[in-house]
Structure formats: structure tokens, C-alpha cells
TIDRENLUM-33383 format. One line per 3 residues: number of its first residue (from 1); their letters; for each residue x, y, z of C-alpha. Coordinates in steps of 0.02 Angstrom, whole numbers, plus 50000, padded with zeros to 5 digits. Layout:
BEGIN
NUM	a	X/Y/Z; ...
This chain:
BEGIN
1	msd	49113/50009/55332; 49127/49841/55414; 49193/49695/55313
4	ein	49053/49583/55377; 48897/49549/55277; 48737/49511/55370
7	pap	48706/49324/55350; 48517/49340/55333; 48380/49471/55329
10	eng	48299/49513/55493; 48132/49583/55552; 48034/49495/55417
13	deg	48129/49572/55272; 48148/49407/55180; 48092/49488/55016
16	nes	48228/49621/55023; 48374/49552/54921; 48489/49701/54949
19	ies	48654/49666/55034; 48677/49769/55190; 48836/49825/55274
22	gta	48871/49874/55453; 48941/50047/55483; 49010/50106/55649
25	vgg	48937/50274/55695; 48970/50346/55868; 49010/50174/55937
28	fdv	48855/50094/55862; 48841/49982/55708; 48717/50052/55581
31	dlp	48651/49941/55442; 48643/50025/55271; 48584/49951/55105
34	iek	48735/49930/54994; 48640/50006/54847; 48620/50169/54944
37	ela	48800/50169/55001; 48864/50139/54824; 48751/50272/54751
40	esy	48807/50404/54877; 48991/50358/54864; 48990/50353/54675
43	lty	48899/50519/54667; 49032/50595/54778; 49169/50525/54666
46	ams	49081/50584/54508; 49057/50761/54571; 49238/50766/54627
49	tiv	49294/50714/54453; 49179/50840/54369; 49223/50989/54479
52	dra	49404/50957/54528; 49478/50875/54376; 49393/50865/54207
55	lpd	49290/51020/54169; 49348/51200/54149; 49280/51344/54250
58	vrd	49180/51459/54139; 49265/51613/54214; 49448/51578/54171
61	glk	49429/51427/54056; 49553/51324/54156; 49545/51155/54238
64	psq	49622/51142/54413; 49784/51063/54350; 49811/51201/54222
67	rri	49771/51339/54346; 49890/51269/54476; 50033/51260/54351
70	lva	50011/51443/54305; 49997/51495/54488; 50154/51398/54531
73	mnd	50249/51482/54389; 50184/51650/54450; 50249/51608/54624
76	lnl	50419/51572/54546; 50409/51742/54458; 50432/51662/54286
79	tpg	50365/51812/54193; 50401/51847/54009; 50547/51961/54055
82	rkh	50636/51828/54157; 50743/51682/54101; 50664/51516/54061
85	skc	50667/51391/54203; 50680/51202/54201; 50512/51117/54184
88	agi	50564/50992/54317; 50571/51134/54443; 50401/51200/54386
91	vge	50324/51028/54401; 50404/51006/54573; 50338/51174/54634
94	tmk	50164/51133/54571; 50166/50962/54651; 50236/51027/54814
97	kyh	50113/51169/54840; 49954/51135/54742; 49935/50975/54641
100	phg	49997/50813/54723; 49955/50698/54578; 50128/50656/54511
103	dga	50234/50724/54371; 50150/50606/54247; 49994/50712/54260
106	iyp	50072/50884/54277; 50207/50885/54142; 50093/50833/53996
109	tlv	49972/50970/54048; 50113/51098/54047; 50169/51036/53876
112	nla	49995/51054/53801; 49986/51235/53856; 50147/51268/53759
115	qew	50109/51177/53595; 50053/51300/53462; 49959/51167/53361
118	ktr	49848/51129/53512; 49827/51300/53595; 49765/51448/53492
121	cll	49847/51578/53607; 49990/51501/53705; 49992/51514/53894
124	idk	50169/51449/53917; 50324/51509/53826; 50428/51354/53792
127	qgn	50611/51322/53760; 50674/51152/53703; 50592/51001/53626
130	fgs	50407/51007/53665; 50359/50880/53530; 50281/50910/53360
133	idp	50122/50887/53260; 50200/50735/53176; 50176/50682/53322
136	dpp	50345/50673/53407; 50344/50661/53598; 50419/50801/53703
139	aam	50587/50781/53787; 50594/50738/53971; 50556/50881/54089
142	ryt	50737/50886/54149; 50787/50947/53976; 50651/51074/53937
145	ear	50623/51249/54003; 50475/51365/54012; 50407/51530/54075
148	lhr	50238/51617/54073; 50177/51681/53907; 50107/51858/53894
151	hav	49932/51787/53876; 49950/51697/54044; 50008/51859/54126
154	ell	49843/51936/54073; 49753/51791/54156; 49849/51817/54318
157	edl	49843/52007/54322; 49773/52079/54485; 49778/51909/54569
160	kld	49849/51986/54729; 49718/52124/54737; 49582/52020/54822
163	tvd	49494/51997/54654; 49455/51812/54679; 49421/51692/54820
166	wqp	49560/51584/54890; 49557/51413/54974; 49680/51307/55071
169	nfd	49785/51186/54970; 49783/50997/54995; 49885/51004/55158
172	eqy	49824/51177/55212; 50001/51249/55214; 49967/51367/55069
175	nep	49820/51454/54991; 49773/51438/54808; 49650/51540/54704
178	kvl	49486/51458/54659; 49488/51549/54493; 49599/51676/54404
181	pak	49547/51856/54369; 49553/51813/54182; 49567/51979/54095
184	fpn	49608/51869/53945; 49450/51776/53883; 49536/51607/53888
187	llv	49388/51489/53873; 49320/51570/53717; 49492/51589/53636
190	ngs	49578/51425/53680; 49429/51312/53714; 49447/51158/53821
193	tgi	49425/50970/53819; 49390/50852/53962; 49303/50689/54000
196	avg	49213/50676/54166; 49092/50547/54235; 48937/50545/54127
199	mas	48984/50701/54028; 49121/50772/53922; 49174/50945/53867
202	sml	49237/50989/53694; 49249/51176/53673; 49334/51236/53514
205	phn	49455/51384/53501; 49412/51552/53424; 49501/51703/53355
208	lge	49551/51828/53492; 49510/51982/53389; 49336/51916/53346
211	vcd	49302/51868/53527; 49354/52042/53586; 49237/52122/53460
214	gii	49098/52004/53514; 49122/52051/53697; 49115/52236/53655
217	afi	48958/52210/53549; 48875/52117/53694; 48919/52254/53818
220	dnp	48849/52387/53700; 48690/52285/53671; 48652/52146/53796
223	eit	48499/52102/53690; 48604/52066/53536; 48538/51919/53436
226	lae	48637/51763/53398; 48631/51803/53212; 48706/51973/53244
229	lmq	48838/51897/53358; 48884/51770/53224; 48919/51912/53104
232	iip	49061/51957/53223; 49113/51782/53279; 49075/51675/53125
235	gpd	49146/51514/53195; 49292/51424/53276; 49469/51470/53226
238	fpt	49588/51323/53245; 49774/51343/53278; 49807/51224/53133
241	ggi	49697/51320/53011; 49596/51213/52890; 49425/51239/52813
244	icg	49257/51225/52903; 49123/51160/52784; 48956/51243/52814
247	rag	48883/51348/52954; 48735/51241/53011; 48834/51149/53145
250	igq	48911/51311/53206; 48742/51395/53223; 48670/51246/53315
253	aya	48817/51242/53437; 48810/51429/53469; 48624/51419/53502
256	tgr	48614/51259/53606; 48792/51224/53661; 48803/51065/53557
259	grv	48843/51038/53374; 48963/50964/53248; 49074/51043/53117
262	tvr	49164/50961/52973; 49343/51022/52950; 49448/50993/52795
265	aki	49632/51013/52763; 49692/51149/52645; 49753/51068/52484
268	hhe	49810/51152/52325; 49860/51085/52156; 50035/51105/52082
271	ekk	50099/51049/51913; 50282/51018/51876; 50363/50931/51729
274	nrd	50195/50869/51664; 50157/50788/51833; 50014/50836/51948
277	ylv	50040/50857/52135; 49924/50889/52281; 50005/50989/52421
280	vte	49934/50988/52598; 49977/51146/52694; 49851/51142/52838
283	ipy	49766/50995/52923; 49614/50979/53036; 49626/51019/53221
286	qvs	49692/50881/53336; 49744/50769/53190; 49924/50710/53186
289	knn	50018/50729/53023; 50115/50566/53010; 50015/50441/53114
292	giv	49847/50512/53065; 49869/50565/52883; 50029/50507/52797
295	dki	50020/50329/52865; 49835/50317/52818; 49868/50372/52639
298	vql	50011/50246/52624; 49898/50108/52691; 49756/50149/52571
301	rkn	49879/50153/52427; 49944/49981/52472; 49765/49915/52483
304	dkl	49728/49984/52307; 49596/50102/52372; 49691/50256/52315
307	tdi	49757/50194/52149; 49797/50364/52075; 49933/50407/52201
310	ani	50112/50370/52150; 50206/50434/52302; 50191/50543/52457
313	vde	50332/50651/52527; 50332/50753/52687; 50426/50914/52650
316	ssn	50375/51002/52811; 50501/51106/52906; 50506/51231/53049
319	rgg	50551/51369/52929; 50437/51327/52783; 50289/51260/52884
322	mrv	50184/51110/52838; 50200/51041/52662; 50147/50863/52623
325	vid	50167/50829/52436; 50061/50692/52355; 50126/50638/52185
328	lkr	49986/50582/52067; 50000/50456/51928; 49990/50517/51749
331	gad	49812/50542/51691; 49741/50554/51867; 49612/50690/51899
334	ptt	49677/50800/52043; 49501/50853/52095; 49441/50673/52107
337	ven	49593/50618/52207; 49572/50767/52323; 49392/50718/52360
340	qly	49445/50537/52386; 49573/50596/52514; 49441/50697/52604
343	qmt	49324/50548/52615; 49449/50410/52656; 49577/50496/52767
346	plq	49579/50614/52917; 49610/50758/52797; 49425/50782/52828
349	sts	49367/50756/53006; 49218/50800/53114; 49241/50901/53273
352	sii	49107/50892/53406; 49059/51049/53500; 49003/51016/53679
355	nia	49008/51180/53776; 49000/51111/53953; 49087/51214/54088
358	lvk	49070/51242/54274; 48955/51385/54323; 48959/51416/54511
361	gqp	49025/51241/54533; 48889/51158/54429; 48913/51091/54251
364	qtl	48806/51181/54122; 48789/51174/53934; 48813/51349/53865
367	glk	48785/51439/53702; 48897/51574/53633; 48799/51718/53707
370	eli	48796/51638/53879; 48985/51611/53873; 49013/51795/53835
373	rlh	48888/51850/53967; 48971/51745/54102; 49143/51811/54056
376	veh	49080/51990/54068; 48997/51954/54236; 49160/51881/54302
379	rie	49256/52034/54245; 49127/52148/54327; 49154/52058/54492
382	vir	49344/52063/54473; 49347/52249/54435; 49230/52288/54580
385	rrt	49332/52184/54702; 49494/52260/54637; 49424/52435/54654
388	ayr	49359/52400/54829; 49530/52333/54878; 49618/52487/54808
391	lrq	49491/52598/54894; 49529/52518/55061; 49716/52535/55032
394	aqq	49698/52718/54983; 49588/52755/55132; 49711/52674/55250
397	eah	49857/52769/55175; 49761/52933/55182; 49719/52898/55363
400	rie	49904/52867/55401; 49959/53026/55313; 49830/53127/55409
403	gli	49917/53077/55570; 50087/53122/55497; 50024/53294/55444
406	yav	49965/53331/55621; 50128/53266/55693; 50242/53363/55575
409	cdi	50150/53525/55610; 50185/53500/55795; 50348/53404/55778
412	dev	50438/53483/55928; 50301/53429/56049; 50296/53256/55970
415	ikl	50483/53233/55994; 50473/53295/56172; 50330/53176/56209
418	irs	50424/53027/56136; 50584/53069/56229; 50488/53076/56392
421	srt	50424/52897/56366; 50519/52748/56431; 50449/52618/56309
424	rde	50381/52616/56133; 50208/52564/56191; 50207/52708/56316
427	aiq	50251/52830/56177; 50112/52762/56067; 49986/52779/56207
430	klm	50040/52959/56243; 50021/53002/56059; 49847/52926/56057
433	vrg	49794/53020/56215; 49862/53190/56167; 49752/53297/56057
436	fri	49819/53377/55898; 49766/53533/55808; 49839/53652/55679
439	ptd	49793/53834/55708; 49750/53944/55563; 49903/54053/55597
442	hpa	50023/53908/55583; 50165/53943/55460; 50115/53795/55352
445	apt	49929/53839/55355; 49924/53906/55175; 49977/53737/55106
448	ipq	49868/53629/55218; 49689/53583/55173; 49557/53680/55270
451	rfl	49492/53527/55360; 49656/53513/55458; 49648/53691/55526
454	nqs	49566/53718/55696; 49577/53861/55823; 49472/53782/55962
457	aen	49553/53663/56084; 49385/53578/56104; 49403/53508/55928
460	dvi	49575/53432/55949; 49601/53274/55844; 49639/53112/55936
463	ltk	49754/52999/55836; 49715/52817/55809; 49836/52679/55847
466	vqa	49877/52661/55662; 49921/52846/55652; 50019/52841/55814
469	eai	50119/52691/55756; 50155/52778/55590; 50227/52924/55687
472	grl	50324/52805/55795; 50403/52725/55643; 50474/52890/55585
475	qli	50664/52897/55594; 50757/53051/55647; 50841/53066/55478
478	qlv	50670/53072/55397; 50623/53227/55495; 50763/53323/55413
481	gle	50694/53305/55238; 50513/53284/55279; 50414/53426/55204
484	iet	50235/53467/55241; 50206/53502/55056; 50254/53325/55009
487	lvn	50134/53252/55135; 49994/53366/55079; 50023/53326/54896
490	nyt	50019/53140/54930; 49863/53161/55032; 49778/53261/54896
493	kll	49817/53127/54766; 49747/52994/54880; 49587/53091/54901
496	eqi	49570/53101/54712; 49598/52914/54698; 49471/52879/54834
499	edy	49343/52985/54745; 49378/52895/54582; 49364/52723/54662
502	edi	49200/52769/54744; 49136/52832/54577; 49182/52667/54494
505	lgs	49093/52567/54628; 48941/52676/54609; 48934/52671/54419
508	htr	48896/52510/54324; 48927/52603/54162; 49105/52644/54212
511	vls	49139/52462/54254; 49078/52407/54083; 49181/52543/54002
514	mik	49336/52478/54092; 49300/52303/54028; 49286/52371/53851
517	ddv	49451/52462/53873; 49535/52302/53933; 49465/52204/53786
520	tel	49516/52338/53662; 49692/52334/53734; 49700/52145/53721
523	kak	49647/52152/53539; 49777/52284/53498; 49916/52187/53584
526	yad	49881/52006/53537; 49752/51988/53398; 49806/51902/53237
529	prr	49716/51860/53073; 49593/51715/53065; 49676/51551/53016
532	tei	49525/51441/52982; 49421/51473/52827; 49232/51447/52831
535	qeg	49152/51388/52669; 48968/51387/52629; 48881/51220/52599
538	evg	48872/51066/52708; 48971/50908/52675; 48881/50742/52672
541	ald	48947/50581/52744; 48999/50515/52574; 48998/50609/52411
544	laa	49016/50472/52281; 49003/50594/52137; 49156/50687/52198
547	ltp	49250/50523/52215; 49209/50465/52038; 49304/50536/51890
550	veq	49205/50598/51741; 49228/50472/51601; 49130/50391/51462
553	vvv	49066/50214/51495; 48959/50088/51403; 48800/50039/51497
556	tit	48715/49874/51458; 48538/49831/51513; 48467/49657/51485
559	hag	48288/49606/51454; 48279/49529/51628; 48334/49692/51709
562	yvk	48520/49666/51739; 48634/49818/51721; 48821/49844/51712
565	rlp	48948/49970/51648; 49119/49957/51569; 49247/50087/51514
568	vee	49236/50120/51328; 49419/50068/51315; 49364/49888/51340
571	ykq	49270/49894/51175; 49407/49986/51084; 49530/49851/51133
574	qgr	49412/49716/51068; 49391/49804/50900; 49230/49839/50809
577	ggk	49117/49722/50713; 49075/49540/50738; 48948/49455/50845
580	gvi	48961/49474/51032; 49078/49622/51035; 48955/49734/51127
583	gak	48872/49689/51290; 48858/49522/51376; 48850/49354/51294
586	skd	48672/49296/51267; 48601/49181/51399; 48467/49051/51374
589	ddf	48341/49157/51468; 48409/49334/51444; 48491/49451/51319
592	seq	48554/49630/51306; 48409/49742/51262; 48483/49916/51282
595	vfv	48662/49978/51261; 48717/50160/51266; 48869/50267/51302
598	ast	48853/50393/51444; 48958/50493/51566; 48981/50420/51738
601	hdd	48895/50576/51808; 48741/50560/51698; 48574/50506/51770
604	llc	48475/50349/51729; 48287/50365/51751; 48195/50203/51787
607	ftn	48006/50207/51756; 47897/50070/51832; 47728/49999/51783
610	tgr	47648/50085/51933; 47692/50258/51865; 47839/50291/51981
613	vfk	48013/50346/51930; 48181/50313/52012; 48345/50398/51975
616	ikv	48520/50328/51994; 48686/50394/51939; 48778/50298/51804
619	fei	48928/50280/51921; 48814/50187/52043; 48792/50048/51914
622	pea	48922/49916/51957; 49067/49888/51839; 49070/49707/51778
625	prt	49163/49604/51647; 49098/49608/51469; 49037/49429/51470
628	trg	48929/49443/51627; 48753/49511/51646; 48792/49628/51791
631	rai	48679/49665/51938; 48490/49655/51950; 48417/49830/51948
634	inm	48282/49781/52072; 48419/49763/52203; 48469/49945/52177
637	lnl	48295/50022/52188; 48162/50027/52323; 48029/49935/52222
640	qeg	47863/49879/52294; 47790/49706/52276; 47734/49674/52097
643	eri	47821/49831/52033; 47938/49810/51884; 48037/49924/51771
646	ref	47956/49974/51605; 48083/50096/51535; 48265/50145/51564
649	mpi	48311/50319/51504; 48486/50398/51516; 48483/50586/51541
652	adf	48636/50700/51529; 48549/50867/51554; 48380/50899/51635
655	eks	48378/51084/51595; 48341/51072/51410; 48184/51176/51398
658	edy	48129/51099/51233; 48137/50918/51292; 47988/50821/51358
661	llf	47938/50651/51421; 47781/50572/51348; 47693/50434/51445
664	atk	47566/50307/51381; 47458/50198/51492; 47366/50035/51465
667	ngr	47197/50122/51465; 47245/50236/51321; 47293/50395/51414
670	vkr	47446/50498/51370; 47535/50636/51466; 47673/50755/51412
673	tal	47782/50838/51544; 47940/50944/51534; 48096/50842/51565
676	key	48159/50963/51698; 48013/50915/51810; 48106/50752/51846
679	rnv	48275/50823/51894; 48244/50803/52081; 48203/50621/52114
682	hsg	48243/50555/52289; 48298/50379/52332; 48121/50324/52377
685	gli	48056/50361/52202; 47936/50491/52137; 47766/50488/52052
688	avn	47801/50510/51866; 47620/50496/51810; 47464/50485/51917
691	lrd	47380/50323/51862; 47196/50289/51884; 47123/50128/51951
694	dda	47161/49970/51848; 47284/50066/51740; 47470/50035/51711
697	lvg	47614/50122/51626; 47653/50048/51455; 47798/50157/51400
700	vrh	47891/50323/51410; 47979/50415/51270; 48099/50561/51270
703	tsg	48032/50685/51140; 48094/50848/51064; 47928/50940/51060
706	edh	47896/50911/50873; 47889/50721/50859; 47746/50605/50815
709	ill	47676/50476/50935; 47606/50307/50882; 47502/50199/50999
712	gtk	47459/50016/50961; 47322/49917/51048; 47292/49736/51088
715	ngm	47147/49726/50963; 47256/49785/50819; 47211/49969/50815
718	sir	47337/50111/50802; 47340/50299/50806; 47475/50422/50754
721	fne	47466/50602/50814; 47577/50752/50843; 47643/50760/51019
724	nda	47587/50942/51032; 47408/50876/51031; 47445/50827/51211
727	rvm	47472/50989/51305; 47613/51000/51432; 47556/50951/51607
730	grn	47629/50942/51781; 47717/50791/51850; 47570/50731/51954
733	asg	47441/50744/51814; 47348/50592/51747; 47354/50646/51565
736	vkg	47225/50652/51427; 47147/50524/51310; 47269/50464/51179
739	idl	47158/50337/51092; 46976/50288/51109; 46981/50104/51155
742	gng	46847/49979/51115; 46777/49854/51238; 46913/49744/51312
745	dev	47050/49835/51217; 47209/49908/51292; 47370/49992/51233
748	vgl	47518/49873/51214; 47647/49983/51130; 47713/50162/51118
751	ici	47821/50223/50972; 47903/50393/50953; 47936/50446/50772
754	pkg	48061/50591/50771; 48022/50739/50661; 48082/50712/50481
757	teg	48119/50528/50511; 48016/50381/50452; 48045/50197/50479
760	ell	47953/50034/50495; 47828/49975/50623; 47844/49792/50672
763	tvt	47686/49715/50746; 47677/49536/50812; 47529/49438/50877
766	ekg	47506/49309/51014; 47503/49161/50892; 47667/49205/50810
769	ygk	47614/49311/50661; 47682/49481/50617; 47725/49609/50484
772	rtd	47830/49762/50447; 47742/49918/50384; 47807/50091/50335
775	tle	47761/50218/50468; 47703/50334/50328; 47549/50223/50307
778	ylv	47487/50278/50478; 47462/50454/50416; 47289/50502/50349
781	qaa	47246/50582/50183; 47189/50762/50188; 47152/50897/50061
784	dgv	47324/50972/50087; 47412/50804/50087; 47445/50673/50219
787	kaq	47447/50718/50402; 47440/50641/50575; 47275/50591/50653
790	srg	47195/50685/50795; 47230/50628/50972; 47086/50540/51059
793	gkg	47010/50456/50905; 46979/50272/50877; 47129/50262/50761
796	rrd	47157/50151/50609; 47179/49965/50587; 47358/49911/50604
799	ivv	47345/49721/50592; 47199/49603/50576; 47157/49520/50741
802	ner	47065/49355/50713; 47068/49175/50769; 47224/49139/50666
805	ngq	47328/49285/50729; 47265/49309/50904; 47283/49478/50987
808	vag	47433/49595/50970; 47580/49549/51083; 47691/49698/51049
811	llw	47760/49822/50922; 47929/49901/50886; 48005/50034/50774
814	vte	48137/49935/50676; 48257/49936/50531; 48305/49787/50422
817	edg	48471/49769/50514; 48394/49746/50686; 48407/49583/50779
820	lml	48251/49530/50874; 48205/49417/51018; 48032/49340/51027
823	itk	47979/49277/51198; 47833/49162/51235; 47732/49134/51393
826	ngm	47812/48964/51423; 47988/49038/51414; 48034/48995/51235
829	ivr	48151/49126/51158; 48177/49137/50971; 48309/49248/50895
832	isa	48278/49314/50719; 48328/49459/50606; 48202/49594/50563
835	dti	48232/49575/50376; 48162/49397/50383; 47989/49467/50420
838	rkt	47896/49516/50262; 47851/49698/50237; 47665/49720/50201
841	arn	47534/49856/50206; 47433/49913/50354; 47270/49817/50392
844	tqg	47337/49647/50338; 47356/49482/50432; 47544/49471/50417
847	vrv	47649/49315/50401; 47708/49182/50519; 47858/49241/50619
850	inv	47882/49092/50736; 47792/48930/50770; 47699/48940/50935
853	nsd	47633/48783/51019; 47447/48769/51045; 47466/48786/51234
856	del	47585/48934/51218; 47577/49113/51155; 47695/49255/51110
859	tai	47706/49383/51250; 47845/49505/51205; 47963/49562/51070
862	ari	48126/49655/51099; 48271/49720/50999; 48440/49638/51029
865	ade	48562/49777/51067; 48722/49677/51035; 48674/49581/50878
868	dee	48812/49608/50749; 48821/49795/50789; 48973/49893/50737
871	eip	48933/50055/50828; 48883/50089/51007; 48748/50223/51026
874	gni	48840/50378/51081; 49015/50444/51049; 49159/50344/51122
877	e	49300/50429/51030
């Protein structure tokens, strides 16, 4: 193109902003838009990169640089039986004849084909320092030596038998094959990687024996399904071993040509002298040992992210194989540390599968079945071309021997004719002109095939130039030992070969049978056991449960909805008894309302006023100092506007068949559901109870199946009934009537009274009055003694609701030792002890509990979980 740029648009093309360039064509300057020129030139460059550099051919699985190295070594006759040769000479031969891109591109390619941790079945047999998985770099090519591996010989077999097309090299002095015959299924076994323009290939290696069986199965049944094929070839088989987690990615890749697999290192646990060790013996494919794994573990240990690791020692050796020993600190859980290593280091990595290869010069994404089919089709073509070549050679040799048979049977005349000629060409012409025949009475007639015998001179055979030249090349000494029987025997064998070759070319079944024989031979000679293990079950991006050790912790929940956890050792160190030992210090506007001991792997159910339930793991609750409130639970859940938590419930085991959850709503409905119905709660929450319009959840209780339920209403009514009066319903049910409410009344409290246990019911009203009453008083008198009421009735009077008391603000099941917090609408919080509230009978007005201002009212009452307690709920020993 010209270096000049047109100064301005012409012919009224002012609106065209493209830059045009002048190109000389046939003596004329042609203006072309630069966009078009760039697009065409870049497309040419991209296709050159895709076809001639980066992507493997589907037939032999090689990129041009790899193929040229193997062909150059074949030219040098560096077969497995020969001595190793300097790699510098191999690189020079490759560069000289086929690949003029410099030794910096050729030698690393040669090295990769010889490294057993990169190539599943080696193509080059190395000698010297070719690097290591550590990774150490290889020595310079002037120090290393190599020769073809047996697998490469199988790739090159029959190359000279016109089995593939050839093309001129870069300077047209030599010819190079476009593809290798590839008896060895290299692409499926060794895979390939390459980055082209706009696409990349990442084909993973497989086990040779499995691939051979898969090819045979496909030949036997071309309609074989992918599922059936995966029974034979279950997945990739990496040279470095490891563990593939799950089969979903494999199935997707085999079906579509694209997928992802998660590969883990093989780690086992050893114990020596009361110390625990993790030993790494296999690592994921294409991950370096030192730079990728050991250095990463050391870095994480320095950054206090792997706190349970004391030391790491690399005990690997050429004789003993890989062995990276990780020394754990005393008390560390080996399983937890192992999962931490998988999540934080390259001991677990993801390998992408992108099966892009060149098919007839065009890149295509291929599934497993297509890869096998294309390999079989290539082998069919190779065998047919090889057979056709051998047929031609046999026919030519048979034709030559025919002429020799005629000549030997009349050798005296042939010699006389040659002696009478002055030049070689004259002798050849005389041989071609003279007719030959062998009469039936010739002495050698019994040993000669019938087709050569002829009594009539009219049927004399005229020799061709090829036959005449073959006779001319005979030496006199050869005539002494030349026997007609030998020629006839050779001719007969050639005829048998010709017949066999023609049968092969005419029988597709025989060709497929030959492919099966080749594959069976390859399996018998080279197959080895699978190295990579495939485990069921997929691996998520981050398994926090596996990273968290199982231990007992104390969970604190405040009235305002703040949560935290601490190891139980924190409380043991503080000692028992005394105010403020358990939970956070009281704030002016908040206090600890619930404290319990749980395992880090237990679940915490969070029920909201809208009837939804959320589930979080205890280990997801942040660990915080004892004197702080922790983190707001609303920041950990996907709550809607106006939604707030009503109940927190720790659950260790959802599968207890006798356990239930009982729900009570503002409108007096109750619902009982089996606990196990709530074991699968996703992050977005789940409907725990189906609320009707203008209803809200008041409370939830964990029941045993034989407990009593007590509901209290805003107008001072109460009802106590057996939980079995509420039949078990599904999770989405709305429930049944628990109490018959009067006009304007609603439920404000839910109490669960365990079987065989009685206590005291504390009821407080809006104007600050309250009372304690034995729960026995809420039973009714019957002929056979006292019993619970029936569900759905109006209930009995709990506390008098009048102008002095106001309506009921809340109720609790308490003991005399409980500490209480009373909260008013205007934010006043009063802390009292339960034993300061007088105990009275049911259906009384109660006594003053706190003084409430005329413009204020009591809104809630809660138990203080850390008020002078000496025991934490749960076992911390």
C-alpha cells in the first residue's frame, strides 16, 4: 500500500470518514477503505495463526511445530533402537528443513513432548536434564539428547506409503507431510493446548487403554450413545494423577465439547509420635509443585490464614516419587486443614475443557463421539491409501517378473538378441519388438502358470519397456543361479497379495477390522492403569462447613437482634458466677436476650413476623469479643421491608421424628409441623407458615409432641391445651383456630409448657402492672381431675384488663431467679428481678411493676440471659 493518505474525500463523499489508502495494482493506484484493508489483512493473519500455529489437527493431534519436530527426527532415523542424539542437532534439522521460527520456539516444544508430567504418553524419549515439576527449567539444548519414543513411531508408521498428503516446505526445497498417519490416537490420549486469535483449545489427556476400548466400541456400534461411551471412557486421565470431583463437567464436555472439571490433589493422613501429618502424593494437572503449591502454603501460613500448619517439607525424589509433608500443630483437625488447603491453594484447581481442533482446515468444537469418529475416518483413509499403494507396488513387481519369466524361458535367444545390439537402447527396443511365448512342451512348463503357456505364434506376448529394462538390468552372474521356480514362486505370492489388497479395498468391514486389530495391538503394547481417580459429587466454589472445625461455641443474641459467637473456653477462663460473665455487657438500649451453647455445624432457624424462616449455620455467625454486641442479624439475612425476626431457634438434628414446631399467629391460629420439614431452607428464605391477610407470626416453639401450649391475648384471656389438639400439617398450611378471639382482641404471647414440668406465667400490661401465676391454674376442673382446655375455645381470664391496667403487653414463662427487662414505647428500659413481682392467682389485676408515664406505655418484656447466671444452657464441658 502507498504511504500517502488522501487529503480529502472526493466525488461528494464528504460524509464518509473512513481513511483511504492508495494501492498500486497493474500500474494503477486503487483507493481502498482502510477498514476493509485491515479487516481482510487481520482475517488472513488470524486464519494463519489458527491453522498453522495454535490448534491441533484432529487426525494426528499435533500442531505444526510438534509434527515438524517428529518428522525431522524421523529423517535423522532417531528411532527407539538408535542412540540418543543432541537436541541442538534435532532443533537445527527442524529449523533447516521445516520450521524456520528459531530455536526459542522449537526447543521448548521438544521439551514438552518429553516431560512425563505434561504428556500422558511420551512422544520423545529424553536423556539429560529436561526440567522437573518443581518447576526447574531444562538444560540448554547443547547438553540434552533425545530420540523418538515408541508412541511417536506409531504416529509415523506408514508415512512413506503414500498414506497422507505432502506439501512443499517454506523454501520449497523439501516436502513435509500435512498430517501423520497416526495409528496412535494422540489427540484423545495426550490432548492439546493452544491459544489462537479469538479462540483457544484445551483438550485434556485420557487413558490409552480406555480410548482403545472406546474406539473398538464405536466401530462395533456407530450408534453408541454418549452414556454408553462414558462407561468405557469415564473421564480424563492426567499424567500427574489426582482426583476429579464429580462427573457433570465431564458429561457436558463430552456432549458439547466444552466443560469444566475440578481436580484435587491426593492427600492422605499420617500420624507419628503423636503428631498429625498431611502427605501430598499427587497434584492437579499443570500445577507446579514448588511455585504453585509449597510457596502458596508458606505464604498463607505467614499471613495467618492457615494457622494449624506448623511446617511443610518437600520429601520428593526421583526414586520415591512426590511426597510433600505438611506438619500440623497439636490439636489441629487433619480433615479441616485438608479442606482448607483445597480451598485456598492450587491443591484444588479447575481445568477447562475446550475441544477445538482443525477438521479439514477449519476449527470445530467437538464432543467425545465426534473425536473418535474423526480418528476412525482418518485411519480408514490411511489404510485405504496404504493398501492402494501396496497394490500398485505389487502389480508393478508382478508385471516385471512376468517379463523375466518369458525371458528366462527363452534365455538363449535373449542373449543372442542383446549381443547383436550395439547400444543399450537398441537392445531394449529389440526386446520390446520381439514377441515371446512359452510352448506347452517347454521343459519348465509343469512349473509355470497356465496363463504363460501358448502354442500359437499369433498370441506372442510383447514386452513393455519396464519389462524390457528389467531384462536388460540382469547381470550375467545372475543367469547362473536364476531358477524359473524362484520367479514363479515370487510371482504366485504377488498374485496372492494383489488379491488380498483388492479384497481390502473392496470391503469396508475388513478395513474396520484392521483398525480394531491395530487398536488392540496398541492397548496390549502400551496401555497402563488409570492414574486419575473420579469421585462422585460436585465441589462448590467454597465449602465453609468443610473449612470450619467442629467445636462447641456460645451464641449470644440481643434484644435488638445482634448475634455473635465465642469459643466456650473464653467463659471457662473467666470462671463461673458473677454479673456479666456471660454474653455482652448491657447497653443503654440493648441487652442479651438469648444465650445457648451449640456446635459450629448446627443450624440456627430465624422466624420472621411475616411467616418466613431463614437458616444459617452457627459458624456463619461472626466471632466477636465478649463485651461487644456482635453483628446485626438483618445484615446476614435477605429480609424484606418491615420484616423482623420473631424467634431464633438452634437446631442440632432435623431428623428427630418426634420433634415438632408449633406456630401461633396474632389472629389466634396455631399450626404444628414436623421439624424435619424445615431441614432444607435456601438462602432466600422459606414460607414457614402461610399467613392470612392482616395476620402476623407471634411466636414459634420447639415441642416434643406431648407438651402443653398456652396462648395469651391482648384483652387478658388465655387458653391452655395439649399440642396434639393441633394435628400435624404441612409446611405451607395456615393452621387451625387456637383461641376464639373477641372483638378487637389478638394473641400477644405463646408459651410452651413441657410435659411433667410446671412453672409460673408472668403477665404484664401496658400501664406497668403485672403478676406471676402458677401455670397449674390454667388447667380446668373435670370429673377425673384437672386437665387442659380444648383448642379453639374462648379460654379463661388471665389478668383483668381495665382502665388502670390497660391491655396486656406480653407474657413469659419465668422462675424467681430470672432477670427481666421491661421496655416502653418511648424507649425507657427498666431492669428488675422476677421475684420482685408478687405471685397472685389468675383473674386478678396484679401489682405495679414499673411506673409508666402518662404519655408512655409498656410494649415488651424479655428475659435477661446474662443476669447473674452461673450456667450456660447446654454442655460446655
